[in-house]
mmCIF file of the C-alpha atoms, coordinates in Angstrom:
data_MODEL
# 
_entry.id   MODEL 
# 
loop_
_atom_site.group_PDB 
_atom_site.id 
_atom_site.type_symbol 
_atom_site.label_atom_id 
_atom_site.label_alt_id 
_atom_site.label_comp_id 
_atom_site.label_asym_id 
_atom_site.label_entity_id 
_atom_site.label_seq_id 
_atom_site.pdbx_PDB_ins_code 
_atom_site.Cartn_x 
_atom_site.Cartn_y 
_atom_site.Cartn_z 
_atom_site.occupancy 
_atom_site.B_iso_or_equiv 
_atom_site.pdbx_formal_charge 
_atom_site.auth_seq_id 
_atom_site.auth_comp_id 
_atom_site.auth_asym_id 
_atom_site.auth_atom_id 
_atom_site.pdbx_PDB_model_num 
ATOM 1   C CA . MET A 1 1   ? 93.467  111.121 144.643 1.00 0.00 ? 1   MET A CA 1 
ATOM 2   C CA . LYS A 1 2   ? 94.684  107.555 144.086 1.00 0.00 ? 2   LYS A CA 1 
ATOM 3   C CA . LEU A 1 3   ? 91.174  106.167 144.619 1.00 0.00 ? 3   LEU A CA 1 
ATOM 4   C CA . SER A 1 4   ? 89.867  108.374 141.825 1.00 0.00 ? 4   SER A CA 1 
ATOM 5   C CA . LEU A 1 5   ? 92.595  107.013 139.529 1.00 0.00 ? 5   LEU A CA 1 
ATOM 6   C CA . PHE A 1 6   ? 91.587  103.440 140.412 1.00 0.00 ? 6   PHE A CA 1 
ATOM 7   C CA . VAL A 1 7   ? 87.956  104.256 139.642 1.00 0.00 ? 7   VAL A CA 1 
ATOM 8   C CA . LEU A 1 8   ? 89.032  105.855 136.354 1.00 0.00 ? 8   LEU A CA 1 
ATOM 9   C CA . MET A 1 9   ? 90.967  102.711 135.365 1.00 0.00 ? 9   MET A CA 1 
ATOM 10  C CA . LEU A 1 10  ? 87.985  100.548 136.257 1.00 0.00 ? 10  LEU A CA 1 
ATOM 11  C CA . PHE A 1 11  ? 85.824  102.747 134.022 1.00 0.00 ? 11  PHE A CA 1 
ATOM 12  C CA . ILE A 1 12  ? 88.415  102.506 131.243 1.00 0.00 ? 12  ILE A CA 1 
ATOM 13  C CA . GLY A 1 13  ? 88.233  98.718  131.553 1.00 0.00 ? 13  GLY A CA 1 
ATOM 14  C CA . VAL A 1 14  ? 84.467  98.915  131.091 1.00 0.00 ? 14  VAL A CA 1 
ATOM 15  C CA . ILE A 1 15  ? 84.801  101.163 128.042 1.00 0.00 ? 15  ILE A CA 1 
ATOM 16  C CA . LEU A 1 16  ? 87.587  98.997  126.589 1.00 0.00 ? 16  LEU A CA 1 
ATOM 17  C CA . THR A 1 17  ? 85.411  95.902  126.811 1.00 0.00 ? 17  THR A CA 1 
ATOM 18  C CA . ILE A 1 18  ? 82.496  97.687  125.153 1.00 0.00 ? 18  ILE A CA 1 
ATOM 19  C CA . HIS A 1 19  ? 84.791  99.171  122.490 1.00 0.00 ? 19  HIS A CA 1 
ATOM 20  C CA . LEU A 1 20  ? 86.398  95.839  121.634 1.00 0.00 ? 20  LEU A CA 1 
ATOM 21  C CA . THR A 1 21  ? 83.043  94.092  121.478 1.00 0.00 ? 21  THR A CA 1 
ATOM 22  C CA . MET A 1 22  ? 81.698  96.805  119.173 1.00 0.00 ? 22  MET A CA 1 
ATOM 23  C CA . ASN A 1 23  ? 84.797  96.539  116.965 1.00 0.00 ? 23  ASN A CA 1 
ATOM 24  C CA . ALA A 1 24  ? 84.357  92.774  116.726 1.00 0.00 ? 24  ALA A CA 1 
ATOM 25  C CA . GLN A 1 25  ? 80.678  93.183  115.839 1.00 0.00 ? 25  GLN A CA 1 
ATOM 26  C CA . VAL A 1 26  ? 81.514  95.555  112.986 1.00 0.00 ? 26  VAL A CA 1 
ATOM 27  C CA . GLY A 1 27  ? 83.793  92.867  111.547 1.00 0.00 ? 27  GLY A CA 1 
ATOM 28  C CA . VAL A 1 28  ? 81.034  90.271  111.916 1.00 0.00 ? 28  VAL A CA 1 
ATOM 29  C CA . ILE A 1 29  ? 78.431  92.492  110.241 1.00 0.00 ? 29  ILE A CA 1 
ATOM 30  C CA . ILE A 1 30  ? 80.629  93.364  107.266 1.00 0.00 ? 30  ILE A CA 1 
ATOM 31  C CA . LYS A 1 31  ? 82.114  89.834  107.266 1.00 0.00 ? 31  LYS A CA 1 
ATOM 32  C CA . ASN A 1 32  ? 85.675  91.165  107.306 1.00 0.00 ? 32  ASN A CA 1 
ATOM 33  C CA . ALA A 1 33  ? 87.452  91.738  110.628 1.00 0.00 ? 33  ALA A CA 1 
ATOM 34  C CA . LYS A 1 34  ? 90.400  93.452  108.918 1.00 0.00 ? 34  LYS A CA 1 
ATOM 35  C CA . ILE A 1 35  ? 88.244  96.098  107.234 1.00 0.00 ? 35  ILE A CA 1 
ATOM 36  C CA . GLY A 1 36  ? 86.210  96.569  110.421 1.00 0.00 ? 36  GLY A CA 1 
ATOM 37  C CA . ASN A 1 37  ? 89.432  97.113  112.359 1.00 0.00 ? 37  ASN A CA 1 
ATOM 38  C CA . ALA A 1 38  ? 90.709  99.572  109.723 1.00 0.00 ? 38  ALA A CA 1 
ATOM 39  C CA . VAL A 1 39  ? 87.492  101.584 110.016 1.00 0.00 ? 39  VAL A CA 1 
ATOM 40  C CA . PHE A 1 40  ? 87.850  101.705 113.816 1.00 0.00 ? 40  PHE A CA 1 
ATOM 41  C CA . TRP A 1 41  ? 91.511  102.747 113.639 1.00 0.00 ? 41  TRP A CA 1 
ATOM 42  C CA . THR A 1 42  ? 90.752  105.455 111.089 1.00 0.00 ? 42  THR A CA 1 
ATOM 43  C CA . ILE A 1 43  ? 88.056  106.913 113.332 1.00 0.00 ? 43  ILE A CA 1 
ATOM 44  C CA . GLY A 1 44  ? 90.382  106.483 116.311 1.00 0.00 ? 44  GLY A CA 1 
ATOM 45  C CA . ALA A 1 45  ? 93.233  108.272 114.530 1.00 0.00 ? 45  ALA A CA 1 
ATOM 46  C CA . ILE A 1 46  ? 91.018  111.206 113.622 1.00 0.00 ? 46  ILE A CA 1 
ATOM 47  C CA . THR A 1 47  ? 89.759  111.395 117.218 1.00 0.00 ? 47  THR A CA 1 
ATOM 48  C CA . ALA A 1 48  ? 93.317  111.193 118.605 1.00 0.00 ? 48  ALA A CA 1 
ATOM 49  C CA . ILE A 1 49  ? 94.398  114.047 116.331 1.00 0.00 ? 49  ILE A CA 1 
ATOM 50  C CA . ILE A 1 50  ? 91.454  116.188 117.435 1.00 0.00 ? 50  ILE A CA 1 
ATOM 51  C CA . ILE A 1 51  ? 92.148  115.479 121.116 1.00 0.00 ? 51  ILE A CA 1 
ATOM 52  C CA . GLY A 1 52  ? 95.878  116.072 120.619 1.00 0.00 ? 52  GLY A CA 1 
ATOM 53  C CA . PHE A 1 53  ? 95.332  119.432 118.995 1.00 0.00 ? 53  PHE A CA 1 
ATOM 54  C CA . THR A 1 54  ? 93.195  120.643 121.906 1.00 0.00 ? 54  THR A CA 1 
ATOM 55  C CA . SER A 1 55  ? 96.487  121.053 123.760 1.00 0.00 ? 55  SER A CA 1 
ATOM 56  C CA . PHE A 1 56  ? 98.768  121.658 120.779 1.00 0.00 ? 56  PHE A CA 1 
ATOM 57  C CA . ASP A 1 57  ? 102.396 122.124 121.720 1.00 0.00 ? 57  ASP A CA 1 
ATOM 58  C CA . SER A 1 58  ? 104.897 122.502 118.880 1.00 0.00 ? 58  SER A CA 1 
ATOM 59  C CA . GLU A 1 59  ? 107.750 121.807 121.309 1.00 0.00 ? 59  GLU A CA 1 
ATOM 60  C CA . ALA A 1 60  ? 106.209 118.435 122.163 1.00 0.00 ? 60  ALA A CA 1 
ATOM 61  C CA . LEU A 1 61  ? 106.049 117.594 118.463 1.00 0.00 ? 61  LEU A CA 1 
ATOM 62  C CA . ALA A 1 62  ? 109.705 118.586 118.111 1.00 0.00 ? 62  ALA A CA 1 
ATOM 63  C CA . ARG A 1 63  ? 110.607 116.235 120.972 1.00 0.00 ? 63  ARG A CA 1 
ATOM 64  C CA . VAL A 1 64  ? 109.048 113.228 119.198 1.00 0.00 ? 64  VAL A CA 1 
ATOM 65  C CA . LYS A 1 65  ? 112.410 112.719 117.479 1.00 0.00 ? 65  LYS A CA 1 
ATOM 66  C CA . GLU A 1 66  ? 113.874 112.011 120.943 1.00 0.00 ? 66  GLU A CA 1 
ATOM 67  C CA . VAL A 1 67  ? 111.560 109.016 121.431 1.00 0.00 ? 67  VAL A CA 1 
ATOM 68  C CA . PRO A 1 68  ? 113.324 105.715 120.707 1.00 0.00 ? 68  PRO A CA 1 
ATOM 69  C CA . LEU A 1 69  ? 111.929 104.097 117.576 1.00 0.00 ? 69  LEU A CA 1 
ATOM 70  C CA . TRP A 1 70  ? 111.089 100.897 119.429 1.00 0.00 ? 70  TRP A CA 1 
ATOM 71  C CA . LEU A 1 71  ? 108.679 102.839 121.666 1.00 0.00 ? 71  LEU A CA 1 
ATOM 72  C CA . LEU A 1 72  ? 106.878 104.195 118.611 1.00 0.00 ? 72  LEU A CA 1 
ATOM 73  C CA . THR A 1 73  ? 106.126 100.623 117.511 1.00 0.00 ? 73  THR A CA 1 
ATOM 74  C CA . ALA A 1 74  ? 103.428 100.640 120.193 1.00 0.00 ? 74  ALA A CA 1 
ATOM 75  C CA . GLY A 1 75  ? 101.046 102.155 117.626 1.00 0.00 ? 75  GLY A CA 1 
ATOM 76  C CA . ALA A 1 76  ? 101.530 99.183  115.301 1.00 0.00 ? 76  ALA A CA 1 
ATOM 77  C CA . MET A 1 77  ? 101.244 96.827  118.272 1.00 0.00 ? 77  MET A CA 1 
ATOM 78  C CA . GLY A 1 78  ? 97.958  98.470  119.226 1.00 0.00 ? 78  GLY A CA 1 
ATOM 79  C CA . ALA A 1 79  ? 96.536  98.082  115.732 1.00 0.00 ? 79  ALA A CA 1 
ATOM 80  C CA . ALA A 1 80  ? 97.553  94.407  115.592 1.00 0.00 ? 80  ALA A CA 1 
ATOM 81  C CA . LEU A 1 81  ? 96.253  93.876  119.116 1.00 0.00 ? 81  LEU A CA 1 
ATOM 82  C CA . VAL A 1 82  ? 92.823  95.306  118.402 1.00 0.00 ? 82  VAL A CA 1 
ATOM 83  C CA . PHE A 1 83  ? 92.625  93.359  115.140 1.00 0.00 ? 83  PHE A CA 1 
ATOM 84  C CA . GLY A 1 84  ? 93.473  90.133  116.983 1.00 0.00 ? 84  GLY A CA 1 
ATOM 85  C CA . ILE A 1 85  ? 90.800  90.849  119.560 1.00 0.00 ? 85  ILE A CA 1 
ATOM 86  C CA . ALA A 1 86  ? 88.208  91.782  116.923 1.00 0.00 ? 86  ALA A CA 1 
ATOM 87  C CA . TRP A 1 87  ? 88.932  88.553  115.041 1.00 0.00 ? 87  TRP A CA 1 
ATOM 88  C CA . THR A 1 88  ? 89.035  86.277  118.098 1.00 0.00 ? 88  THR A CA 1 
ATOM 89  C CA . MET A 1 89  ? 86.203  87.682  120.229 1.00 0.00 ? 89  MET A CA 1 
ATOM 90  C CA . PRO A 1 90  ? 83.326  86.592  117.968 1.00 0.00 ? 90  PRO A CA 1 
ATOM 91  C CA . GLN A 1 91  ? 84.761  83.085  117.990 1.00 0.00 ? 91  GLN A CA 1 
ATOM 92  C CA . ILE A 1 92  ? 85.268  82.584  121.722 1.00 0.00 ? 92  ILE A CA 1 
ATOM 93  C CA . GLY A 1 93  ? 82.867  85.185  123.150 1.00 0.00 ? 93  GLY A CA 1 
ATOM 94  C CA . ALA A 1 94  ? 83.381  88.541  124.819 1.00 0.00 ? 94  ALA A CA 1 
ATOM 95  C CA . GLY A 1 95  ? 83.436  87.096  128.340 1.00 0.00 ? 95  GLY A CA 1 
ATOM 96  C CA . SER A 1 96  ? 86.179  84.579  127.645 1.00 0.00 ? 96  SER A CA 1 
ATOM 97  C CA . ALA A 1 97  ? 88.185  87.039  125.564 1.00 0.00 ? 97  ALA A CA 1 
ATOM 98  C CA . VAL A 1 98  ? 88.128  89.774  128.192 1.00 0.00 ? 98  VAL A CA 1 
ATOM 99  C CA . VAL A 1 99  ? 88.846  87.445  131.106 1.00 0.00 ? 99  VAL A CA 1 
ATOM 100 C CA . LEU A 1 100 ? 91.808  85.918  129.261 1.00 0.00 ? 100 LEU A CA 1 
ATOM 101 C CA . MET A 1 101 ? 93.121  89.367  128.365 1.00 0.00 ? 101 MET A CA 1 
ATOM 102 C CA . ILE A 1 102 ? 92.839  90.443  131.986 1.00 0.00 ? 102 ILE A CA 1 
ATOM 103 C CA . ALA A 1 103 ? 94.788  87.378  133.103 1.00 0.00 ? 103 ALA A CA 1 
ATOM 104 C CA . GLY A 1 104 ? 97.508  88.198  130.581 1.00 0.00 ? 104 GLY A CA 1 
ATOM 105 C CA . GLN A 1 105 ? 97.549  91.809  131.710 1.00 0.00 ? 105 GLN A CA 1 
ATOM 106 C CA . ILE A 1 106 ? 97.869  90.890  135.381 1.00 0.00 ? 106 ILE A CA 1 
ATOM 107 C CA . ILE A 1 107 ? 100.742 88.507  134.770 1.00 0.00 ? 107 ILE A CA 1 
ATOM 108 C CA . THR A 1 108 ? 102.510 90.991  132.495 1.00 0.00 ? 108 THR A CA 1 
ATOM 109 C CA . GLY A 1 109 ? 101.778 93.853  134.880 1.00 0.00 ? 109 GLY A CA 1 
ATOM 110 C CA . MET A 1 110 ? 103.392 91.913  137.713 1.00 0.00 ? 110 MET A CA 1 
ATOM 111 C CA . VAL A 1 111 ? 106.522 91.284  135.643 1.00 0.00 ? 111 VAL A CA 1 
ATOM 112 C CA . VAL A 1 112 ? 106.721 94.886  134.395 1.00 0.00 ? 112 VAL A CA 1 
ATOM 113 C CA . SER A 1 113 ? 106.252 96.236  137.929 1.00 0.00 ? 113 SER A CA 1 
ATOM 114 C CA . HIS A 1 114 ? 108.723 93.754  139.426 1.00 0.00 ? 114 HIS A CA 1 
ATOM 115 C CA . PHE A 1 115 ? 111.503 94.966  137.131 1.00 0.00 ? 115 PHE A CA 1 
ATOM 116 C CA . GLY A 1 116 ? 110.333 98.587  136.861 1.00 0.00 ? 116 GLY A CA 1 
ATOM 117 C CA . ALA A 1 117 ? 110.210 98.259  133.081 1.00 0.00 ? 117 ALA A CA 1 
ATOM 118 C CA . PHE A 1 118 ? 109.050 101.195 130.937 1.00 0.00 ? 118 PHE A CA 1 
ATOM 119 C CA . GLY A 1 119 ? 109.418 103.585 133.880 1.00 0.00 ? 119 GLY A CA 1 
ATOM 120 C CA . SER A 1 120 ? 106.913 101.712 136.045 1.00 0.00 ? 120 SER A CA 1 
ATOM 121 C CA . PRO A 1 121 ? 107.392 102.034 139.800 1.00 0.00 ? 121 PRO A CA 1 
ATOM 122 C CA . VAL A 1 122 ? 109.140 98.927  141.149 1.00 0.00 ? 122 VAL A CA 1 
ATOM 123 C CA . GLU A 1 123 ? 106.776 96.630  143.011 1.00 0.00 ? 123 GLU A CA 1 
ATOM 124 C CA . PRO A 1 124 ? 108.510 93.303  143.716 1.00 0.00 ? 124 PRO A CA 1 
ATOM 125 C CA . VAL A 1 125 ? 106.524 90.137  143.115 1.00 0.00 ? 125 VAL A CA 1 
ATOM 126 C CA . SER A 1 126 ? 105.557 88.551  146.415 1.00 0.00 ? 126 SER A CA 1 
ATOM 127 C CA . MET A 1 127 ? 104.144 85.156  147.281 1.00 0.00 ? 127 MET A CA 1 
ATOM 128 C CA . MET A 1 128 ? 100.784 86.799  147.979 1.00 0.00 ? 128 MET A CA 1 
ATOM 129 C CA . LYS A 1 129 ? 100.779 88.355  144.490 1.00 0.00 ? 129 LYS A CA 1 
ATOM 130 C CA . ILE A 1 130 ? 101.660 84.995  142.941 1.00 0.00 ? 130 ILE A CA 1 
ATOM 131 C CA . ILE A 1 131 ? 98.808  83.347  144.844 1.00 0.00 ? 131 ILE A CA 1 
ATOM 132 C CA . GLY A 1 132 ? 96.469  86.106  143.677 1.00 0.00 ? 132 GLY A CA 1 
ATOM 133 C CA . ALA A 1 133 ? 97.566  85.623  140.062 1.00 0.00 ? 133 ALA A CA 1 
ATOM 134 C CA . LEU A 1 134 ? 97.061  81.846  140.358 1.00 0.00 ? 134 LEU A CA 1 
ATOM 135 C CA . LEU A 1 135 ? 93.583  82.427  141.777 1.00 0.00 ? 135 LEU A CA 1 
ATOM 136 C CA . LEU A 1 136 ? 92.858  84.749  138.875 1.00 0.00 ? 136 LEU A CA 1 
ATOM 137 C CA . ILE A 1 137 ? 94.051  82.171  136.353 1.00 0.00 ? 137 ILE A CA 1 
ATOM 138 C CA . GLY A 1 138 ? 91.894  79.558  138.111 1.00 0.00 ? 138 GLY A CA 1 
ATOM 139 C CA . GLY A 1 139 ? 88.980  81.972  137.845 1.00 0.00 ? 139 GLY A CA 1 
ATOM 140 C CA . VAL A 1 140 ? 89.722  82.439  134.164 1.00 0.00 ? 140 VAL A CA 1 
ATOM 141 C CA . GLY A 1 141 ? 89.480  78.676  133.745 1.00 0.00 ? 141 GLY A CA 1 
ATOM 142 C CA . ILE A 1 142 ? 86.151  78.578  135.545 1.00 0.00 ? 142 ILE A CA 1 
ATOM 143 C CA . VAL A 1 143 ? 84.725  81.537  133.620 1.00 0.00 ? 143 VAL A CA 1 
ATOM 144 C CA . THR A 1 144 ? 85.926  80.329  130.219 1.00 0.00 ? 144 THR A CA 1 
ATOM 145 C CA . LEU A 1 145 ? 85.295  76.601  130.607 1.00 0.00 ? 145 LEU A CA 1 
ATOM 146 C CA . ALA A 1 146 ? 82.133  76.544  132.736 1.00 0.00 ? 146 ALA A CA 1 
ATOM 147 C CA . LYS A 1 147 ? 78.965  75.993  130.748 1.00 0.00 ? 147 LYS A CA 1 
# 
């Protein structure tokens, strides 16, 4: 079961990279990353609504008021995040952008897991994990700086 989840996350990483590169290209083609991002988020919102309504649950909608407001800011963070990626990626390249994002995600993931933030299972940072993260960051340097 866990292996299938790992494979799913790997696949999601592939799709995310393709999605972000496509989003960036739309901004390049129309010469406006902000409008390109708005188009993507509009299509994404419509798709999210369609997917959400396939398992409509009025009780779940009623419970939205129980969600702390700060957690709902994740939607705005996501929009700003994708805009930043769409604006930056054409300037530094998809490879560098994705590798740098992965490095940031690994470091943040280690911190979140170490403290069990956002309901994450607690996984203390170990020396081996720190070494792995340093190797990753070194790899990021090689991938992004090597010509």
